C-alpha positions in Angstrom: 158.3 117.7 121.8 156.0 116.1 119.2 154.0 118.3 116.8 150.6 117.4 115.5 149.3 118.1 112.0 148.7 121.7 110.9 145.4 123.1 112.0 143.3 125.8 110.5 142.4 127.2 114.0 143.0 126.4 117.6 140.5 127.7 120.1 141.7 127.8 123.7 138.8 127.7 126.2 135.8 125.4 126.0 133.3 127.8 127.5 130.3 129.1 125.7 132.3 131.6 123.7 135.0 129.1 122.7 132.5 126.5 121.6 130.4 129.1 119.7 133.5 130.4 117.9 134.7 126.9 117.0 131.3 126.1 115.5 131.3 129.4 113.6 134.7 128.8 112.1 133.8 125.3 111.0 130.3 126.1 109.7 130.4 129.7 108.5 134.1 130.1 107.5 134.6 126.6 106.1 137.6 125.6 108.3 138.1 121.8 108.2 140.7 121.4 110.9 139.6 123.1 114.1 140.7 122.1 117.6 139.1 123.2 120.8 141.3 123.0 124.0 139.7 122.9 127.4 141.6 122.4 130.7 138.5 121.0 132.6 137.0 117.6 132.1 133.8 119.0 130.4 132.7 121.9 128.3 131.0 125.0 129.8 131.9 124.0 133.3 133.5 127.2 134.6 132.4 130.8 134.1 129.7 129.7 131.6 128.1 127.7 134.5 129.1 129.7 137.6 127.2 132.9 137.0 123.8 134.4 137.4 122.5 132.8 134.1 120.9 136.1 133.0 120.0 136.7 129.4 120.2 140.5 129.5 117.8 142.9 127.8 119.7 146.0 128.9 118.0 146.9 132.2 121.2 146.3 134.1 123.0 149.2 132.3 121.1 152.5 132.6 124.5 154.3 132.7 125.9 152.6 129.6 123.8 153.2 126.5 125.9 151.0 124.2 125.7 148.0 126.5 122.0 148.4 127.2 121.1 148.9 123.5 123.2 145.9 122.3 121.6 143.7 124.9 118.1 144.7 123.7 119.2 143.9 120.1 120.8 140.6 121.0 118.2 139.1 123.4 115.6 138.1 120.7 118.4 136.6 118.6 119.6 134.5 121.6 116.1 133.3 122.3 115.7 132.3 118.7 119.1 130.5 118.4 119.0 128.7 121.8 115.3 128.2 122.6 115.8 125.0 124.6 118.2 126.8 126.9 116.1 129.9 127.7 113.8 130.0 130.7 111.0 132.5 130.1 108.3 131.3 132.5 108.9 133.7 135.3 108.1 137.3 136.1 111.0 139.8 136.0 111.0 142.9 138.2 113.4 145.8 138.4 113.0 148.1 141.5 114.6 151.5 142.0 115.9 152.3 145.5 114.8 155.6 147.0 118.2 156.3 148.6 121.7 156.4 147.1 120.6 155.2 143.7 122.6 156.5 140.8 119.4 156.7 138.7 115.9 157.8 139.6 112.7 155.9 138.7 111.9 158.6 136.1 115.3 158.4 134.5 115.2 154.6 134.5 111.8 154.5 132.8 112.6 157.2 130.3 115.9 155.5 129.3 114.3 152.2 128.5 111.4 153.6 126.7 113.8 155.5 124.5 115.8 152.4 123.5 112.5 150.4 122.9 112.8 147.9 125.8 109.5 146.7 127.3 108.8 148.4 130.6 105.6 149.0 132.6 104.6 149.7 136.2 104.3 146.5 138.3 100.9 145.6 139.7 100.0 146.6 143.3 100.3 142.9 144.3 103.9 142.8 143.1 104.7 146.2 144.5 103.5 145.0 147.9 106.5 142.6 148.0 108.8 145.5 148.6 109.4 147.9 151.5 107.9 151.2 150.2 110.1 153.4 152.4 113.1 152.1 150.6 111.8 151.5 147.1 110.7 154.3 144.8 109.2 152.3 142.0 108.8 148.7 140.7 108.8 147.9 137.0 107.7 144.8 135.1 110.2 144.1 132.4 111.2 141.4 129.8 114.3 139.5 130.8 115.2 135.8 130.8 117.5 133.2 132.3 119.5 130.5 130.6 120.2 126.9 131.5 124.0 126.3 131.0 123.5 122.5 131.0 121.3 122.8 127.9 123.9 125.1 126.3 126.6 122.5 127.1 124.5 119.8 125.3 124.1 122.1 122.3 127.9 122.7 122.3 128.7 119.0 122.4 126.3 118.2 119.6 127.3 121.1 117.3 131.0 120.6 117.8 130.6 116.9 116.9 128.5 117.7 113.8 131.0 120.3 112.7 134.0 118.0 113.0 135.8 120.0 115.7 138.5 118.1 117.5 137.8 118.5 121.3 140.8 118.1 123.7 139.5 118.0 127.3 141.8 118.1 130.4 144.4 119.7 128.3 146.0 123.1 129.0 147.6 125.5 126.5 150.7 126.9 128.2 152.4 128.9 125.4 151.7 130.5 122.1 154.7 131.2 119.8 155.5 132.3 116.3 156.8 129.7 113.9 159.3 130.3 111.1 156.7 129.0 108.5 154.2 131.9 109.1 152.1 129.8 111.4 151.6 129.7 115.2 152.7 127.0 117.6 150.5 126.2 120.7 152.2 124.2 123.4 149.9 121.8 125.2 150.2 120.1 128.5 148.1 117.2 129.8 148.5 115.4 133.1 151.1 112.6 132.8 151.8 113.2 129.2 154.7 114.8 127.3 154.2 118.3 126.1 153.2 118.6 122.5 152.9 121.4 120.0 150.0 122.1 117.7 150.7 124.2 114.6 147.9 126.4 113.4 147.1 129.4 111.2 144.9 131.0 113.8 144.6 131.0 117.6 141.5 132.3 119.4 142.2 132.9 123.1 138.8 132.5 124.8 140.1 131.6 128.3 138.1 134.4 130.1 140.1 134.8 133.4 143.1 133.1 131.9 143.6 135.5 129.0 147.1 136.6 130.0 148.4 133.3 131.3 150.6 132.1 128.4 154.3 131.8 127.8 156.1 131.9 124.5 155.7 135.0 122.4 152.3 135.9 123.8 152.4 139.7 124.6 149.4 139.9 126.9 146.3 142.1 126.3 146.6 145.8 125.7 143.4 146.3 127.6 143.7 146.3 131.4 141.7 143.6 133.2 140.3 143.4 136.7 139.8 140.0 138.4 137.4 139.3 141.2 136.6 136.2 143.2 132.8 136.2 143.4 130.2 134.2 145.2 126.7 133.4 143.8 124.5 132.0 146.6 122.1 129.3 145.5 118.8 129.5 147.4 115.5 127.9 147.6 113.0 130.7 147.5 109.7 130.9 149.4 106.4 130.5 147.4 106.0 134.3 147.1 109.2 134.6 145.2 109.7 131.3 143.5 108.3 132.4 140.1 110.0 135.8 140.2 113.3 137.3 139.2 114.1 140.6 141.0 116.8 143.2 140.7 117.0 146.3 143.0 119.3 149.1 141.8 121.3 151.3 141.3 123.5 152.0 144.3 121.9 149.4 146.5 122.3 146.7 143.9 121.2 143.0 144.3 119.5 140.3 142.2 117.5 137.2 142.9 117.4 135.3 139.7 116.2 131.8 138.6 119.1 129.4 138.0 117.6 126.8 135.7 120.6 124.4 135.8 119.8 123.6 139.5 116.1 124.6 139.8 117.1 127.2 142.4 117.7 130.9 142.5 121.0 132.8 142.6 121.4 135.7 145.0 124.0 138.3 144.3 124.8 141.5 146.1 127.0 144.4 145.0 128.8 144.6 148.4 129.1 140.9 149.3 129.3 139.0 146.0 132.9 140.2 145.2 135.2 138.7 147.9 138.5 140.0 146.6 139.9 141.7 143.5 143.2 142.5 141.8 144.6 143.8 138.6 145.3 141.0 136.1 148.9 140.4 135.1 150.9 137.6 133.5 152.3 135.0 135.9 149.5 135.6 138.4 147.1 132.7 137.7 143.6 133.7 138.7 142.4 130.1 138.9 145.2 129.2 141.3 144.1 132.1 143.5 140.6 130.8 143.4 141.8 127.2 144.3 143.7 128.6 147.3 140.9 130.8 148.5 139.0 129.9 151.6 135.4 129.9 150.5 133.5 131.3 153.4 130.0 132.2 152.4 128.6 135.7 152.9 125.1 134.6 152.3 123.9 135.7 155.8 125.0 139.3 155.1 123.5 139.2 151.6 120.1 138.0 152.9 120.0 140.3 155.9 120.5 143.4 153.7 118.2 142.2 150.9 115.5 141.5 153.5 115.3 145.2 154.3 114.0 145.8 150.7 112.3 142.5 150.1 111.1 141.1 153.4 109.9 137.7 152.2 113.5 136.7 151.1 114.1 136.1 154.8 112.2 132.8 154.4 114.5 131.5 151.7 116.8 128.6 152.4 120.5 128.5 151.6 121.7 125.4 149.5 125.1 126.1 148.1 127.5 128.8 146.7 129.1 129.1 143.3 132.6 130.6 143.6 134.3 131.8 140.4 136.8 134.3 139.0 135.0 137.2 137.2 136.9 139.2 134.7 135.9 142.8 133.6 137.6 145.5 131.7 139.1 148.0 134.1 137.9 151.0 132.1 134.2 150.0 132.6 134.2 150.0 136.4 132.6 153.4 136.4 129.6 152.9 134.1 129.1 149.1 134.6 129.3 148.7 130.8 130.1 145.3 129.4 131.6 145.6 125.9 133.6 142.8 124.4 137.3 142.6 124.3 138.5 141.7 120.8 142.2 142.1 120.3 144.4 141.1 117.4 148.0 140.7 118.6 150.4 142.4 116.1 153.4 140.5 117.3 151.6 137.2 116.9 149.8 137.5 113.6 146.7 135.3 113.5 146.3 135.3 117.3 143.1 136.9 118.8 142.1 137.4 122.4 138.4 137.5 123.0 136.4 138.3 126.2 132.6 138.7 126.5 131.2 140.4 129.5 127.9 138.5 129.3 126.4 135.7 127.3 124.5 137.7 124.6 127.8 139.5 123.7 128.5 136.5 121.5 126.7 138.2 118.6 129.1 141.2 118.9 132.0 138.8 118.7 130.7 137.0 115.7 130.0 140.3 113.9 133.6 141.3 114.5 134.8 137.9 113.1 132.6 138.4 110.1 134.8 141.4 109.2 138.1 139.5 109.6 139.8 138.1 106.5 140.2 134.5 107.7 141.6 132.0 105.3 140.3 128.4 105.8 143.5 127.0 104.2 147.0 127.0 105.7 149.6 129.0 103.9 151.6 127.0 101.3 154.8 127.3 103.4 153.2 125.6 106.3 152.2 122.3 104.6 
């Protein structure tokens, strides 16, 4: 098995997090030999693309103060750092259901005023879009959407400028300790002999594939839940085309602009998750997705949403995005979305990183700022 030259860092996973961490290591930490591994044929083509494209400002998380507050802090940073990818030219509404909601309108309003997020009562014209017997209150808020195709262009440009070596259509299959105080990453590409890359650091940013490695990889200590999810892509009627709408927090659905396709995504708490399971090594989530019969549930989504938002019945179905969604099992109760940031003691220099949403990237980079990362391989590994 051939071995390539010693690397400062290998990042596994070419989504937004993997790309951003690779750029950070090269530009901020001075690493000269950084390799990014991606199993697909392009960057940011899986979970970074197949999601609701929401830049959160905390309104989704009235039962998780930490997640809500961090989103409010991170949103202006994200807008400043990726202005070309952020869509702001739409009106965002949050509506509170009268029945079975886990928060009341008063609680929702008070919570977001306390954390300093912008919130005000929606105008009568906007309130008239909703069925008043089912909706207690409607709020005008500040929340945006992102265009993943623009983020992919940013990633390609920045990685090139940073001198990061990008390996597409290549899969990392094992991570192992090496006798010379480095790590070996075993790579497999179609039709090619397996090879090993030696490196000082490994950053496992594979999202749903976090635990799918052989070798000495121990798995994450944090329990993960996997879901196969469906985001329906819809063409909205004129009354809704310039709006983003979320109804919560028991009945829970969202209609959000999806800039990458010029459409809206529709998600529903009951119908978006098609199946779920507890993550474990040897149970490849992507293989489960590949084998899953992707029957859309859009009719059930729209029928239920139409009770609260009647004009959605005039929307037109275009397509569905199916993907594996990964969450920390411990946060199922409060819908919190903290990052997973684990250092593997039995694999010194190996990190597993998972962000629940795109603005969590700042939480990851803050953690990396505190790590004592050397930009030069140890003398014994030269």
